[in-house]
A tleap script that builds the chain and sets N, CA, C and O, in Angstrom:
source leaprc.protein.ff14SB
mol = sequence {
  NMET GLY LEU GLU PRO ARG TRP ILE LEU ARG
  ARG SER ILE GLY ASN GLY GLY LEU LYS ALA
  ASP GLU VAL ALA GLU LEU LEU HIE MET ASN
  ALA ARG THR LEU ALA ARG GLN LEU PHE LYS
  LEU GLU THR SER ILE SER LYS GLU LEU SER
  SER ALA LYS VAL ALA TYR ALA LYS ASP ALA
  LEU SER GLY THR ASP ARG SER ILE GLU ASP
  ILE ALA ALA ALA LEU GLY TYR SER ASP PRO
  SER ASN PHE ALA ARG ALA PHE ALA LYS GLU
  GLU ASN MET SER PRO ALA GLN PHE ARG LYS
  VAL HIE CARG
}
set mol.1.N position { -6.468 -18.508 9.958 }
set mol.1.CA position { -5.368 -19.315 10.427 }
set mol.1.C position { -4.094 -18.735 9.834 }
set mol.1.O position { -4.036 -18.450 8.637 }
set mol.2.N position { -3.082 -18.561 10.657 }
set mol.2.CA position { -1.831 -17.987 10.189 }
set mol.2.C position { -1.055 -18.948 9.298 }
set mol.2.O position { -1.484 -20.075 9.054 }
set mol.3.N position { 0.071 -18.491 8.826 }
set mol.3.CA position { 0.870 -19.291 7.910 }
set mol.3.C position { 1.462 -20.538 8.560 }
set mol.3.O position { 1.440 -21.609 7.953 }
set mol.4.N position { 1.984 -20.428 9.766 }
set mol.4.CA position { 2.612 -21.588 10.398 }
set mol.4.C position { 1.631 -22.741 10.608 }
set mol.4.O position { 1.960 -23.868 10.239 }
set mol.5.N position { 0.440 -22.521 11.182 }
set mol.5.CA position { -0.508 -23.636 11.321 }
set mol.5.C position { -0.910 -24.230 9.969 }
set mol.5.O position { -1.069 -25.445 9.857 }
set mol.6.N position { -1.073 -23.407 8.962 }
set mol.6.CA position { -1.407 -23.941 7.637 }
set mol.6.C position { -0.259 -24.784 7.094 }
set mol.6.O position { -0.492 -25.820 6.470 }
set mol.7.N position { 0.968 -24.353 7.324 }
set mol.7.CA position { 2.124 -25.114 6.866 }
set mol.7.C position { 2.172 -26.466 7.569 }
set mol.7.O position { 2.427 -27.487 6.932 }
set mol.8.N position { 1.928 -26.478 8.874 }
set mol.8.CA position { 1.910 -27.730 9.637 }
set mol.8.C position { 0.832 -28.650 9.086 }
set mol.8.O position { 1.066 -29.845 8.906 }
set mol.9.N position { -0.334 -28.108 8.819 }
set mol.9.CA position { -1.447 -28.886 8.293 }
set mol.9.C position { -1.102 -29.453 6.918 }
set mol.9.O position { -1.320 -30.640 6.673 }
set mol.10.N position { -0.578 -28.642 6.030 }
set mol.10.CA position { -0.246 -29.106 4.680 }
set mol.10.C position { 0.879 -30.128 4.689 }
set mol.10.O position { 0.897 -31.044 3.866 }
set mol.11.N position { 1.814 -29.974 5.612 }
set mol.11.CA position { 2.918 -30.925 5.714 }
set mol.11.C position { 2.417 -32.285 6.196 }
set mol.11.O position { 2.984 -33.313 5.828 }
set mol.12.N position { 1.379 -32.306 7.001 }
set mol.12.CA position { 0.906 -33.529 7.633 }
set mol.12.C position { -0.259 -34.191 6.904 }
set mol.12.O position { -0.563 -35.352 7.176 }
set mol.13.N position { -0.909 -33.497 6.001 }
set mol.13.CA position { -2.147 -33.984 5.391 }
set mol.13.C position { -1.948 -35.242 4.538 }
set mol.13.O position { -2.869 -36.050 4.415 }
set mol.14.N position { -0.775 -35.415 3.957 }
set mol.14.CA position { -0.540 -36.540 3.058 }
set mol.14.C position { -0.156 -37.836 3.725 }
set mol.14.O position { 0.355 -38.744 3.069 }
set mol.15.N position { -0.388 -37.937 4.999 }
set mol.15.CA position { -0.073 -39.162 5.737 }
set mol.15.C position { -1.334 -39.933 6.088 }
set mol.15.O position { -1.471 -40.431 7.205 }
set mol.16.N position { -2.246 -40.030 5.150 }
set mol.16.CA position { -3.485 -40.764 5.386 }
set mol.16.C position { -4.650 -39.878 5.767 }
set mol.16.O position { -5.676 -40.363 6.242 }
set mol.17.N position { -4.494 -38.569 5.560 }
set mol.17.CA position { -5.564 -37.640 5.901 }
set mol.17.C position { -5.533 -37.302 7.377 }
set mol.17.O position { -4.777 -37.896 8.146 }
set mol.18.N position { -6.344 -36.360 7.760 }
set mol.18.CA position { -6.435 -35.919 9.159 }
set mol.18.C position { -7.882 -35.684 9.528 }
set mol.18.O position { -8.719 -35.390 8.675 }
set mol.19.N position { -8.165 -35.818 10.803 }
set mol.19.CA position { -9.475 -35.489 11.346 }
set mol.19.C position { -9.312 -34.253 12.226 }
set mol.19.O position { -8.196 -33.878 12.585 }
set mol.20.N position { -10.428 -33.629 12.565 }
set mol.20.CA position { -10.404 -32.367 13.319 }
set mol.20.C position { -9.606 -32.482 14.614 }
set mol.20.O position { -8.802 -31.603 14.924 }
set mol.21.N position { -9.819 -33.554 15.371 }
set mol.21.CA position { -9.089 -33.691 16.636 }
set mol.21.C position { -7.591 -33.875 16.407 }
set mol.21.O position { -6.784 -33.455 17.236 }
set mol.22.N position { -7.214 -34.496 15.297 }
set mol.22.CA position { -5.796 -34.663 14.969 }
set mol.22.C position { -5.166 -33.321 14.585 }
set mol.22.O position { -4.009 -33.055 14.911 }
set mol.23.N position { -5.937 -32.480 13.889 }
set mol.23.CA position { -5.452 -31.144 13.539 }
set mol.23.C position { -5.201 -30.351 14.812 }
set mol.23.O position { -4.155 -29.720 14.961 }
set mol.24.N position { -6.151 -30.383 15.722 }
set mol.24.CA position { -6.000 -29.652 16.982 }
set mol.24.C position { -4.787 -30.157 17.753 }
set mol.24.O position { -4.035 -29.362 18.318 }
set mol.25.N position { -4.594 -31.456 17.781 }
set mol.25.CA position { -3.440 -32.030 18.481 }
set mol.25.C position { -2.128 -31.562 17.846 }
set mol.25.O position { -1.178 -31.228 18.554 }
set mol.26.N position { -2.077 -31.539 16.517 }
set mol.26.CA position { -0.879 -31.046 15.826 }
set mol.26.C position { -0.550 -29.610 16.213 }
set mol.26.O position { 0.615 -29.220 16.280 }
set mol.27.N position { -1.602 -28.828 16.465 }
set mol.27.CA position { -1.435 -27.416 16.805 }
set mol.27.C position { -1.389 -27.170 18.309 }
set mol.27.O position { -1.375 -26.025 18.759 }
set mol.28.N position { -1.365 -28.261 19.084 }
set mol.28.CA position { -1.252 -28.202 20.544 }
set mol.28.C position { -2.396 -27.421 21.195 }
set mol.28.O position { -2.178 -26.558 22.045 }
set mol.29.N position { -3.615 -27.748 20.772 }
set mol.29.CA position { -4.807 -27.162 21.401 }
set mol.29.C position { -5.942 -28.160 21.302 }
set mol.29.O position { -5.837 -29.152 20.582 }
set mol.30.N position { -7.024 -27.907 22.019 }
set mol.30.CA position { -8.146 -28.828 21.885 }
set mol.30.C position { -9.016 -28.403 20.699 }
set mol.30.O position { -8.972 -27.254 20.259 }
set mol.31.N position { -9.799 -29.345 20.197 }
set mol.31.CA position { -10.579 -29.123 18.979 }
set mol.31.C position { -11.591 -27.989 19.138 }
set mol.31.O position { -11.816 -27.228 18.197 }
set mol.32.N position { -12.183 -27.873 20.284 }
set mol.32.CA position { -13.181 -26.818 20.516 }
set mol.32.C position { -12.532 -25.427 20.462 }
set mol.32.O position { -13.088 -24.503 19.868 }
set mol.33.N position { -11.368 -25.285 21.078 }
set mol.33.CA position { -10.654 -24.004 21.039 }
set mol.33.C position { -10.261 -23.656 19.608 }
set mol.33.O position { -10.416 -22.514 19.175 }
set mol.34.N position { -9.758 -24.633 18.886 }
set mol.34.CA position { -9.384 -24.405 17.493 }
set mol.34.C position { -10.596 -23.996 16.669 }
set mol.34.O position { -10.519 -23.065 15.868 }
set mol.35.N position { -11.700 -24.678 16.859 }
set mol.35.CA position { -12.919 -24.343 16.121 }
set mol.35.C position { -13.359 -22.908 16.406 }
set mol.35.O position { -13.750 -22.187 15.488 }
set mol.36.N position { -13.299 -22.493 17.663 }
set mol.36.CA position { -13.684 -21.113 18.012 }
set mol.36.C position { -12.744 -20.096 17.374 }
set mol.36.O position { -13.194 -19.072 16.858 }
set mol.37.N position { -11.449 -20.372 17.406 }
set mol.37.CA position { -10.494 -19.445 16.802 }
set mol.37.C position { -10.692 -19.343 15.289 }
set mol.37.O position { -10.614 -18.254 14.719 }
set mol.38.N position { -10.944 -20.466 14.653 }
set mol.38.CA position { -11.163 -20.449 13.207 }
set mol.38.C position { -12.467 -19.743 12.854 }
set mol.38.O position { -12.550 -19.058 11.835 }
set mol.39.N position { -13.484 -19.910 13.697 }
set mol.39.CA position { -14.760 -19.225 13.466 }
set mol.39.C position { -14.553 -17.716 13.457 }
set mol.39.O position { -15.132 -17.013 12.629 }
set mol.40.N position { -13.731 -17.218 14.372 }
set mol.40.CA position { -13.419 -15.782 14.420 }
set mol.40.C position { -12.738 -15.317 13.132 }
set mol.40.O position { -12.870 -14.160 12.735 }
set mol.41.N position { -12.017 -16.219 12.493 }
set mol.41.CA position { -11.319 -15.901 11.239 }
set mol.41.C position { -12.171 -16.224 10.007 }
set mol.41.O position { -11.696 -16.173 8.872 }
set mol.42.N position { -13.447 -16.558 10.262 }
set mol.42.CA position { -14.418 -16.873 9.206 }
set mol.42.C position { -13.996 -18.080 8.371 }
set mol.42.O position { -14.140 -18.095 7.149 }
set mol.43.N position { -13.477 -19.080 9.059 }
set mol.43.CA position { -13.143 -20.342 8.424 }
set mol.43.C position { -13.475 -21.453 9.403 }
set mol.43.O position { -14.009 -21.191 10.481 }
set mol.44.N position { -13.169 -22.678 9.046 }
set mol.44.CA position { -13.458 -23.821 9.908 }
set mol.44.C position { -12.397 -24.887 9.690 }
set mol.44.O position { -11.610 -24.824 8.745 }
set mol.45.N position { -12.395 -25.867 10.586 }
set mol.45.CA position { -11.449 -26.962 10.447 }
set mol.45.C position { -11.690 -27.678 9.124 }
set mol.45.O position { -10.736 -28.008 8.420 }
set mol.46.N position { -12.942 -27.921 8.782 }
set mol.46.CA position { -13.222 -28.639 7.534 }
set mol.46.C position { -12.767 -27.844 6.307 }
set mol.46.O position { -12.257 -28.427 5.350 }
set mol.47.N position { -12.944 -26.525 6.326 }
set mol.47.CA position { -12.470 -25.706 5.203 }
set mol.47.C position { -10.949 -25.750 5.104 }
set mol.47.O position { -10.395 -25.847 4.009 }
set mol.48.N position { -10.284 -25.680 6.237 }
set mol.48.CA position { -8.822 -25.713 6.238 }
set mol.48.C position { -8.306 -27.086 5.800 }
set mol.48.O position { -7.316 -27.173 5.074 }
set mol.49.N position { -8.969 -28.150 6.236 }
set mol.49.CA position { -8.589 -29.490 5.795 }
set mol.49.C position { -8.777 -29.639 4.289 }
set mol.49.O position { -7.911 -30.178 3.599 }
set mol.50.N position { -9.902 -29.161 3.788 }
set mol.50.CA position { -10.168 -29.233 2.352 }
set mol.50.C position { -9.125 -28.465 1.561 }
set mol.50.O position { -8.631 -28.946 0.540 }
set mol.51.N position { -8.794 -27.283 2.028 }
set mol.51.CA position { -7.778 -26.466 1.361 }
set mol.51.C position { -6.423 -27.161 1.356 }
set mol.51.O position { -5.719 -27.145 0.346 }
set mol.52.N position { -6.058 -27.769 2.475 }
set mol.52.CA position { -4.777 -28.478 2.565 }
set mol.52.C position { -4.758 -29.698 1.652 }
set mol.52.O position { -3.742 -29.990 1.022 }
set mol.53.N position { -5.879 -30.410 1.581 }
set mol.53.CA position { -5.957 -31.577 0.698 }
set mol.53.C position { -5.801 -31.172 -0.758 }
set mol.53.O position { -5.075 -31.820 -1.512 }
set mol.54.N position { -6.478 -30.108 -1.155 }
set mol.54.CA position { -6.389 -29.645 -2.542 }
set mol.54.C position { -4.967 -29.184 -2.859 }
set mol.54.O position { -4.444 -29.491 -3.930 }
set mol.55.N position { -4.344 -28.457 -1.948 }
set mol.55.CA position { -2.973 -27.997 -2.173 }
set mol.55.C position { -2.021 -29.182 -2.318 }
set mol.55.O position { -1.166 -29.189 -3.204 }
set mol.56.N position { -2.166 -30.178 -1.454 }
set mol.56.CA position { -1.337 -31.383 -1.534 }
set mol.56.C position { -1.567 -32.091 -2.862 }
set mol.56.O position { -0.616 -32.480 -3.539 }
set mol.57.N position { -2.839 -32.256 -3.232 }
set mol.57.CA position { -3.177 -32.955 -4.472 }
set mol.57.C position { -2.623 -32.218 -5.692 }
set mol.57.O position { -2.081 -32.843 -6.604 }
set mol.58.N position { -2.756 -30.899 -5.708 }
set mol.58.CA position { -2.243 -30.120 -6.838 }
set mol.58.C position { -0.737 -30.289 -6.980 }
set mol.58.O position { -0.229 -30.457 -8.089 }
set mol.59.N position { -0.028 -30.243 -5.867 }
set mol.59.CA position { 1.423 -30.439 -5.910 }
set mol.59.C position { 1.767 -31.837 -6.418 }
set mol.59.O position { 2.646 -31.997 -7.266 }
set mol.60.N position { 1.074 -32.841 -5.898 }
set mol.60.CA position { 1.350 -34.225 -6.295 }
set mol.60.C position { 0.983 -34.478 -7.757 }
set mol.60.O position { 1.701 -35.186 -8.462 }
set mol.61.N position { -0.116 -33.911 -8.209 }
set mol.61.CA position { -0.555 -34.118 -9.591 }
set mol.61.C position { 0.362 -33.428 -10.592 }
set mol.61.O position { 0.640 -33.969 -11.662 }
set mol.62.N position { 0.826 -32.246 -10.249 }
set mol.62.CA position { 1.643 -31.498 -11.204 }
set mol.62.C position { 3.132 -31.816 -11.090 }
set mol.62.O position { 3.883 -31.589 -12.039 }
set mol.63.N position { 3.568 -32.336 -9.949 }
set mol.63.CA position { 4.996 -32.507 -9.745 }
set mol.63.C position { 5.490 -33.929 -9.614 }
set mol.63.O position { 6.688 -34.154 -9.436 }
set mol.64.N position { 4.578 -34.905 -9.699 }
set mol.64.CA position { 4.998 -36.306 -9.574 }
set mol.64.C position { 4.252 -37.153 -10.592 }
set mol.64.O position { 3.325 -36.692 -11.258 }
set mol.65.N position { 4.679 -38.400 -10.692 }
set mol.65.CA position { 3.992 -39.376 -11.541 }
set mol.65.C position { 3.133 -40.327 -10.709 }
set mol.65.O position { 2.682 -41.356 -11.213 }
set mol.66.N position { 2.906 -39.990 -9.444 }
set mol.66.CA position { 2.085 -40.843 -8.584 }
set mol.66.C position { 0.695 -40.993 -9.178 }
set mol.66.O position { 0.158 -40.067 -9.787 }
set mol.67.N position { 0.127 -42.164 -8.994 }
set mol.67.CA position { -1.224 -42.393 -9.509 }
set mol.67.C position { -2.244 -41.595 -8.702 }
set mol.67.O position { -2.008 -41.248 -7.546 }
set mol.68.N position { -3.364 -41.317 -9.325 }
set mol.68.CA position { -4.455 -40.615 -8.647 }
set mol.68.C position { -4.942 -41.448 -7.463 }
set mol.68.O position { -5.300 -40.900 -6.420 }
set mol.69.N position { -4.955 -42.759 -7.623 }
set mol.69.CA position { -5.369 -43.649 -6.536 }
set mol.69.C position { -4.427 -43.528 -5.341 }
set mol.69.O position { -4.876 -43.521 -4.195 }
set mol.70.N position { -3.120 -43.432 -5.603 }
set mol.70.CA position { -2.132 -43.294 -4.537 }
set mol.70.C position { -2.289 -41.952 -3.817 }
set mol.70.O position { -2.203 -41.886 -2.591 }
set mol.71.N position { -2.517 -40.896 -4.579 }
set mol.71.CA position { -2.715 -39.565 -3.991 }
set mol.71.C position { -3.977 -39.564 -3.129 }
set mol.71.O position { -3.977 -39.038 -2.015 }
set mol.72.N position { -5.044 -40.153 -3.650 }
set mol.72.CA position { -6.302 -40.233 -2.901 }
set mol.72.C position { -6.092 -40.974 -1.580 }
set mol.72.O position { -6.571 -40.535 -0.534 }
set mol.73.N position { -5.381 -42.092 -1.630 }
set mol.73.CA position { -5.132 -42.885 -0.412 }
set mol.73.C position { -4.289 -42.086 0.581 }
set mol.73.O position { -4.542 -42.134 1.785 }
set mol.74.N position { -3.293 -41.355 0.090 }
set mol.74.CA position { -2.441 -40.552 0.980 }
set mol.74.C position { -3.242 -39.482 1.698 }
set mol.74.O position { -2.883 -39.061 2.798 }
set mol.75.N position { -4.332 -39.041 1.073 }
set mol.75.CA position { -5.183 -38.011 1.673 }
set mol.75.C position { -6.308 -38.599 2.523 }
set mol.75.O position { -7.130 -37.861 3.066 }
set mol.76.N position { -6.344 -39.917 2.635 }
set mol.76.CA position { -7.320 -40.558 3.500 }
set mol.76.C position { -8.621 -40.951 2.829 }
set mol.76.O position { -9.577 -41.326 3.507 }
set mol.77.N position { -8.673 -40.871 1.499 }
set mol.77.CA position { -9.881 -41.280 0.779 }
set mol.77.C position { -9.830 -42.787 0.555 }
set mol.77.O position { -8.843 -43.303 0.033 }
set mol.78.N position { -10.881 -43.490 0.944 }
set mol.78.CA position { -10.925 -44.936 0.738 }
set mol.78.C position { -11.309 -45.270 -0.704 }
set mol.78.O position { -11.042 -46.372 -1.184 }
set mol.79.N position { -11.932 -44.321 -1.386 }
set mol.79.CA position { -12.361 -44.526 -2.766 }
set mol.79.C position { -11.850 -43.359 -3.617 }
set mol.79.O position { -12.187 -42.208 -3.339 }
set mol.80.N position { -11.051 -43.632 -4.636 }
set mol.80.CA position { -10.525 -42.554 -5.486 }
set mol.80.C position { -11.611 -41.690 -6.133 }
set mol.80.O position { -11.371 -40.518 -6.424 }
set mol.81.N position { -12.790 -42.250 -6.357 }
set mol.81.CA position { -13.864 -41.448 -6.966 }
set mol.81.C position { -14.345 -40.354 -6.006 }
set mol.81.O position { -14.758 -39.283 -6.450 }
set mol.82.N position { -14.293 -40.616 -4.698 }
set mol.82.CA position { -14.647 -39.570 -3.723 }
set mol.82.C position { -13.629 -38.439 -3.769 }
set mol.82.O position { -13.986 -37.263 -3.700 }
set mol.83.N position { -12.358 -38.807 -3.886 }
set mol.83.CA position { -11.302 -37.803 -4.031 }
set mol.83.C position { -11.526 -36.998 -5.308 }
set mol.83.O position { -11.444 -35.770 -5.287 }
set mol.84.N position { -11.804 -37.671 -6.408 }
set mol.84.CA position { -11.996 -36.985 -7.692 }
set mol.84.C position { -13.156 -35.997 -7.617 }
set mol.84.O position { -13.060 -34.890 -8.147 }
set mol.85.N position { -14.244 -36.384 -6.969 }
set mol.85.CA position { -15.394 -35.477 -6.812 }
set mol.85.C position { -15.034 -34.267 -5.961 }
set mol.85.O position { -15.365 -33.135 -6.314 }
set mol.86.N position { -14.361 -34.501 -4.847 }
set mol.86.CA position { -13.971 -33.394 -3.958 }
set mol.86.C position { -12.999 -32.456 -4.669 }
set mol.86.O position { -13.110 -31.237 -4.540 }
set mol.87.N position { -12.059 -33.007 -5.407 }
set mol.87.CA position { -11.085 -32.190 -6.124 }
set mol.87.C position { -11.788 -31.370 -7.212 }
set mol.87.O position { -11.529 -30.175 -7.355 }
set mol.88.N position { -12.664 -32.004 -7.967 }
set mol.88.CA position { -13.380 -31.309 -9.042 }
set mol.88.C position { -14.272 -30.199 -8.497 }
set mol.88.O position { -14.438 -29.165 -9.143 }
set mol.89.N position { -14.836 -30.402 -7.334 }
set mol.89.CA position { -15.678 -29.377 -6.702 }
set mol.89.C position { -14.870 -28.113 -6.430 }
set mol.89.O position { -15.371 -27.001 -6.597 }
set mol.90.N position { -13.616 -28.289 -6.010 }
set mol.90.CA position { -12.752 -27.150 -5.694 }
set mol.90.C position { -12.084 -26.541 -6.924 }
set mol.90.O position { -11.930 -25.322 -7.005 }
set mol.91.N position { -11.692 -27.367 -7.869 }
set mol.91.CA position { -10.880 -26.912 -9.000 }
set mol.91.C position { -11.629 -26.844 -10.334 }
set mol.91.O position { -11.073 -26.391 -11.335 }
set mol.92.N position { -12.868 -27.284 -10.351 }
set mol.92.CA position { -13.682 -27.285 -11.568 }
set mol.92.C position { -13.075 -28.114 -12.694 }
set mol.92.O position { -13.308 -27.844 -13.872 }
set mol.93.N position { -12.307 -29.112 -12.326 }
set mol.93.CA position { -11.786 -30.093 -13.281 }
set mol.93.C position { -11.357 -31.325 -12.506 }
set mol.93.O position { -11.070 -31.255 -11.311 }
set mol.94.N position { -11.315 -32.444 -13.192 }
set mol.94.CA position { -10.923 -33.689 -12.546 }
set mol.94.C position { -9.428 -33.678 -12.257 }
set mol.94.O position { -8.693 -32.876 -12.834 }
set mol.95.N position { -8.968 -34.559 -11.369 }
set mol.95.CA position { -7.529 -34.652 -11.139 }
set mol.95.C position { -6.749 -34.966 -12.422 }
set mol.95.O position { -5.666 -34.422 -12.637 }
set mol.96.N position { -7.291 -35.834 -13.266 }
set mol.96.CA position { -6.612 -36.178 -14.528 }
set mol.96.C position { -6.516 -34.958 -15.439 }
set mol.96.O position { -5.478 -34.729 -16.061 }
set mol.97.N position { -7.586 -34.178 -15.522 }
set mol.97.CA position { -7.551 -32.962 -16.337 }
set mol.97.C position { -6.545 -31.964 -15.773 }
set mol.97.O position { -5.800 -31.337 -16.525 }
set mol.98.N position { -6.523 -31.819 -14.457 }
set mol.98.CA position { -5.577 -30.906 -13.815 }
set mol.98.C position { -4.149 -31.308 -14.161 }
set mol.98.O position { -3.325 -30.467 -14.524 }
set mol.99.N position { -3.865 -32.608 -14.046 }
set mol.99.CA position { -2.522 -33.103 -14.340 }
set mol.99.C position { -2.142 -32.804 -15.792 }
set mol.99.O position { -1.020 -32.384 -16.074 }
set mol.100.N position { -3.065 -33.018 -16.685 }
set mol.100.CA position { -2.800 -32.785 -18.111 }
set mol.100.C position { -2.491 -31.309 -18.390 }
set mol.100.O position { -1.580 -30.998 -19.157 }
set mol.101.N position { -3.246 -30.409 -17.771 }
set mol.101.CA position { -3.080 -28.966 -17.969 }
set mol.101.C position { -1.791 -28.445 -17.321 }
set mol.101.O position { -1.143 -27.548 -17.860 }
set mol.102.N position { -1.425 -29.004 -16.173 }
set mol.102.CA position { -0.314 -28.450 -15.396 }
set mol.102.C position { 0.994 -29.237 -15.509 }
set mol.102.O position { 1.855 -29.145 -14.633 }
set mol.103.N position { 1.136 -29.984 -16.552 }
set mol.103.CA position { 2.380 -30.715 -16.793 }
set mol.103.C position { 3.231 -29.974 -17.761 }
set mol.103.O position { 4.326 -30.429 -18.095 }
savepdb mol mol.pdb
quit
């Protein structure tokens, strides 16, 4: 995925999260076409969504005083513990640890 679509995705991810069909709509294509194009680039909608969520979370954790619960909700997680697990899987540390290290 090029820089512009990733920028659009990262700009939009903090509004309650996104689903695959919403990503495709943002990029003015259908979900199946987007999935095929991403497959050619050896990525997927879910990988790109995960990457955008982590980037948003890292920015929010290191650059704001927003609570982890608020960040999780902005990314569409109904339970902050699910967000913490997903973040730790990608970053090998909890959101609280990340915030402590990057402040």
